[in-house]
C-alpha positions in Angstrom: 11.8 -10.7 -8.0 13.2 -9.4 -11.3 16.2 -7.3 -11.1 14.4 -4.3 -12.9 12.6 -3.6 -9.7 14.3 -0.9 -7.6 12.7 -1.7 -4.2 13.6 -3.4 -1.0 11.6 -6.2 0.7 11.0 -6.1 4.4 12.5 -9.1 6.2 9.8 -9.0 8.8 6.3 -7.3 8.8 4.6 -6.5 12.0 0.9 -6.3 11.1 -1.5 -5.8 14.0 -4.1 -8.6 14.2 -7.4 -7.4 15.6 -9.8 -10.0 16.8 -13.4 -8.8 16.4 -14.8 -11.6 18.6 -16.3 -10.0 21.6 -18.7 -11.1 24.3 -19.4 -7.8 26.1 -19.6 -4.1 25.6 -16.3 -3.7 27.3 -14.7 -6.0 24.7 -16.3 -3.9 21.9 -14.8 -0.7 23.4 -11.4 -2.4 23.6 -11.6 -3.7 19.9 -12.6 -0.2 18.9 -9.5 1.3 20.5 -7.4 -1.4 19.0 -8.6 -0.7 15.5 -7.9 3.1 15.9 -4.5 2.6 17.4 -3.5 0.1 14.8 -4.7 2.3 11.9 -2.9 5.3 13.2 0.4 3.4 14.1 0.6 1.1 11.1 -1.9 2.1 8.5 -2.7 -1.6 7.9 -4.7 -4.0 9.9 -5.5 -7.7 9.7 -9.0 -8.4 11.0 -10.1 -11.8 12.1 -13.4 -13.2 13.3 -15.4 -10.6 11.6 -18.2 -13.1 11.1 -18.2 -12.8 7.2 -16.0 -12.5 4.2 -15.6 -9.1 2.6 -16.9 -9.3 -1.1 -14.1 -8.9 -3.6 -16.0 -5.9 -5.2 -15.7 -4.1 -1.8 -12.0 -4.8 -1.7 -11.5 -3.7 -5.3 -13.5 -0.5 -4.7 -11.6 0.4 -1.6 -8.3 -0.2 -3.6 -9.5 1.9 -6.4 -10.4 4.8 -4.0 -6.9 4.8 -2.6 -5.2 4.8 -6.0 -7.6 7.3 -7.4 -9.5 5.3 -10.0 -13.2 6.2 -10.2 
C-alpha cells in the first residue's frame, strides 16, 4: 500500500458466511434469521449456495446507491 494512504488494514476480518442451501421450511427460517443478525451485527455478509451468480450490473447498481451516484 502506498505511504500516501492514511488508513489501517485489519489483520483479521470476521465476515459472517450464510449458506442459503436449505431443505426445509425450518432451514429457510434459520437462514432468514442468520441474514438479519449478520446484517445488523456486521453490515457485511458473504452468501454461498445462492444458486446463481449476481450480475455485475446489479453489484455496481447497489454500490452506486450506497455512495450516492444516480
